[in-house]
N, C-alpha and C positions, 0 to 999 in steps of 0.2 A: 504494500500500500504506500501511497505517497504521503499520507497524513503523518505529520511529525510535530514536535514542539515548536511553538511560535518563536520568531526572532524579531527584535525591534527593527522597524523600518527606518531608513534614513531619508534625507531630503531628495527630491527629484532632481536629476541632473539638468543643467541648462543646455547641454549640447544638443544640437538638432538631430544627432544620430539616433537619439532615443525618442520614443513616443510614450507619454505618460500613461500610466494605468492606475486607476484608483485601487488602493490597497486597504485591507483591514488588518486587525491585530492578531489574526490567527492563521494557522496553516503554514506549510513549508514554503519558504521563499523560492520563487521561480522566475526565470527569465523566459519570456515567450518570443518565439521567432516565427514570423510569417513573411514569405517573399512573394512578390507580385510577378507572375509570369504572363500577365496580360489577359487573365480570364474574365475580367470585367465585373466581378462581384466581390472585390477585395474587402470592402467595409463590412459586408454582411458576414463573410467568412471569419473576419477578425473578431466581430462581436460574438459569434458562436464559439470561436476558439477560446476566448476569455471565459465564457460561461462554462465550457467544458473543463477548463483548468480549475476554476473555482469549485466545480462539482466534484472534482477529484481530491479536493482538500488542499489546494495550493494557494499561495498568496502572491499573485503576479506583481512583480516589482517594476518591470519595464518591458516594453515590446520593441523588438528589433525588427525593422522592416527594410525593404529595398526591392529594386527591380532587377530581374535577370531574364535573359533570353531562354536559358535552359539551366538545369541543375549542374553544379560542379561535380565531376565524377568522384573526387576524393573526399570533399567535405560538404557537398550539397550547396553550401552558401558561398564558397570562394574564400580565399585567404583574407582579403580585406574585411569582409563581413564577419568572419570568424574572430578577427582581432577586435571588432566592435563588441561582439558578444562577450568576449573575454573581459573587456573593460567594464561592462555592465555587471558581469558575474562577480568580479572582484569588488566593485563599488558597493554592491548589496550583499556580499558574502552569500551568493545564491547557492542553494543546495542542489538545484536541478535546472536544466535547460530543456525546454520543450519545443519541438518543431511541429508546426501544423502541416506537416508533410510526411510522406513515407520515406524513411531512410533505409538504405541497405546496411547490412551488418558491417561492411567495411567503412562506410561513411560514419556510422555511429561510433565505431572504435576510434577512428581518426579524430572525431570531434571531442571525444572524452579525453584523449591524449592532449589535445591542444587546449582545452578548457579546464582540465583538471577537476571536473565534476561530472556527475551523472547526466547523461543525455538520453531522452526518449523521444519517440515520434508519435504521430497522431494515433496510429493503431494501438500502440502500447497504452496511451492515455485513455482511449475509449475502453480498452479491455480492463483497465484498472477501475474505471467507473462501474463497469458491469460487475466486477468482483465486489465492490462496495455495496451494490444494490441487490445482488442475488440473495434471496431468502429461502426458497424451496430447495430440497435436496437435488432435484433435477437441474434447476437453474445453476446451482453451484458446480455441478458436474460439467455442465455445458460451458461455463465460463472457464473452468480449469482446463478443459480440453482445448479451448481456443487459445488460452495463454501458453500452454505447452507447445501447441503447433506453431505459434508465433515465435516462441523461444527456440524451437528446433532450427529455425533459419539463422539464428544468431550463434549456434554452436559450431558452424562451419569454420569460421575464422575469429569470431569474437572473443573466444576464451583461450587466447594463446598462452596465458600463464598456466593453463592446465596441460599443455602439450609436453608432458614429461613422463618418464617411466616411473612406476611405483618402485619404492625401494625401502630399505630399512628392515629392522627386526619385525617379523610378523607380516610383512608386506611383500616379501619376495615370492615370486611365483611365475605365472605365465607371462609377465611383462606387459600386461595390457595398459595402454596409456589411460590417464585419468579422463581425457576427453572422450575416448572410446567408451569408457565405463559410463560416463554421463549420458552419452548418446543411447547406450543400450538400456539403461535404467529409465530414461525418458521415454524410449520406444515402448517399453513394457507398460508404463503408466498410461500412455496414450491408448495402447491396445485395450487395457482394462477399462478405461473410461468409455471407449467406443462400444465395447460389448455391453457395459451396464446401461448406456443410453439406448442401445438397441432393445434391451429388455423392457425399458420404460416405454419405448415407442410401440412395442407389441401390445403392451397393456393399453396404451392410448387408442390403438387401432380397434381393440375389442370394444372399448367404450364408444368409439365413433360408429361402429357397426350397430351397436344397440340403439344409438340415436337414429341411425338411418332406418332401421326397422320400424321405429316409432314414427318415422316420417316427420320429425320436428324441424321446422325451418331454422337454420343457423345463420346468425349475423355476427360479423366480426368488426370491431372498431380498429381501424388502421390509421396511420398518419405520422407526420414528422414528430420527433420527440418534443415534448412540452407544448403540444398543440391543444391539450385539454381533453384527451381521450378518457382518462380516469375520472375526471370531474364530470364528464358527460355520462359515463358508465354509472357513477354513483347517483347522478340526478335521475336517471331512468329507472334504476333497479333498487335504490336505497341500500346498496351493498356495503358501503363504508370502506371501499378499497382505498389504499394509500394514494393520495394525490398531493403533489407539491409543485411549486414553481421552480423546477430543476430538471436537468436533462436525465432521461432514463430513470424516472421515478418508478416506473413499472417495468419489471422484467419477466415476472411469472404470469402466464396466462390465467385469467380468472373468468369463470363463466357463471351466469345466473339465468334462470328462466324469467321471462318478462311477459306479463299477462296483457293482452291487447284486445280485451273485450270480446266481441263477436267472433273473432278469428282464433281465439284461444291463446296459447303460449308459444313463444319462440325462445331459442337459446341465444343469448347475447354474450359475446366474449370480448374482454379487454386484453389487448396484446401489447407486446413491446413496441416502443416507438422506433422509427427509422431515422437515419441521418445520412447526409451525403458522405461518400467515400467510406461506407461502413466496411470494416476489415473483413476480408474474404474468409478468414479463419472463424470469425464470429458468425457469419452467415452459415457456414458449413456446420458449426457446432450446434446452432439453434435451428438447423434445417427441419428436424422432426417437429419442433414446436411450431415453426412457421408453416409447416404443411397444414396445420389446422386452419390457417387463413385461406390456403388454396382450396380447401374442401368446403368452404362456406358457401351458402346460397346467395349471400349479399354482403358487400363491404360498405361500411359507413366510413368514408374517407374524411377524417376530421382535419380541418385546415385552420391555422391561426390567421384569421382575416385581418388582424391588426399588424401583422408582420410585413415589412416592406419586401421581404425575401420570399413571400408565400409562393410565387410562381416557380421559383427554383426548388422550393421544398416539395411542392406537388410533384415536380418532375423526378426528384430524388426518390420519393416514395414509390412512384410508378415504376421506376427502374428496378427497385428491390422486389416489387410485386412480380415483375416479369421474370426476375431471376429465380424466384421460388415457385413459378408456375401458376401465379394467381392473376395474371394480366387479363384473362378472359372472364373473371368473376364480375358480375354486375356491380356497379358502384352507385352510391348516392353521395355526393359531396356535401359535407356539413361545414358550412361557413361559420366557425365558432368565434367567440369573443366580440360579438357585435356591440357589446356594452362599451368597448374601448374605441369603437369607431362611430358611435351614434347612429348606426344603421338600424333599420326597422326589421323585425322578424318577417320572413317571407319564404314561400315555397315556390320554387321556379321549375318550370317544365321545359323539356327540350324537344327533340325530334319525336314525332308520333305521340305527343302529349305525355311522354314518360317523365317521371320526376327526375330532375337532374341535380338540383341543389336546394338545400334548406339553410336559411340564415337564422342563427339563434345564439343565445348566450347560455352555456352550461352553468355558469356561475350564478346568474340571476334567475334562470329558468325561463326567460323570454324566448318564445319560439319552440319550446319543448313539445307542445301539443301538435305543432305542425309536423315535427319529426315523427311523433307517434302516428299521426294520420298517414304519413308516407309509408311507415312500416306496415300499417294495416292494409294499405292498398297493395303493397307487394305480397303480403302474406295471403291475401285473397286468391292470388294466382298460384299459391303453393299447395301441394297435396295434403299438407298437415291440417288444413282447415277442417276436413271431414273427420279427423281423428283427434281434434283438440281436447275433447272431453276425457280422453283416456290417458292423458299425460300424467307422469308421476309428480310427486311433490318437488318443490324447488331443491336444487342441489348446489353445493358450493364450489366444487372443483371438477367440472366435467372434463376439462382439457388437461 
């Protein structure tokens, strides 16, 4: 974990090489690095990066930025920029430097040598947040698997201090290198985690088949992290699931039955939020859980309508949905947080008069009835309507 004892912060430097970042009195002191490669959404990515860093328990002291045509092969940022980072790290006695980019094992090793402090990239940062948030047994196993798979790429050259033969009393033997031992032990743990997750997946398949036999319509809440999915889930089901203004507040899928009057009950599931550039190891580890989304009858795509970056967030979510095989599942876009934009609740229709978007505020409850009406309309076309009366009592964790 990144969380550590707090250190007193100093004055902000006046040098234009630094960008000020508001700091509080808690968390591990960190220098954030984000370079501009001409993508066009630099400000939005930086704001998200700072929130990610704080969510992991860091205290951002300064942001190092700059423009490049392409990453430097050795240090990603280039020698001059690395010198700037080193100045900031020494000035604030930083315990960690975080790049909002994907670093190779070699780049990470070279940076740590030059900066004389720990360096992590965006993937490691997100994995750390997931480790902090995971509560269920399966969630913890999935996060550990993703972390070990990420670490395995760092064992190739990153641990050069382990490239030595074992020796000494009690250690003489086959002459296996320490690095080879670490690889072997890591491989065993990865194999164990994969097998355990397969067992849990088989259990989930049995539960899913039971639901299919009951012909209950399933609806999943999806969306960018911190878009308000859990708040909406609680507003609809009174479930009391954890909801907070932080990234990845929800990791473990939670399901409840929702009564919709004349059409009976549906199963509503709250899922993990997505984010741009989600680590591939994380998607692979959570694949079994995410398959629940692909098997849904309807997706409620929750969007933070108050975010200036909402269009890019929608695109990022749709990319992940395509990656997990859920691109063809019908969607209703839920334009959330209208209380922050002074917009009015509204139900919008698209082609063939199909419901396309519902504007609401999960926090205040404005527009929730419109969403329920939309769900009723969709449920009327689902086979579950004729068997609604035979559904079981509400359950807490179907997924």
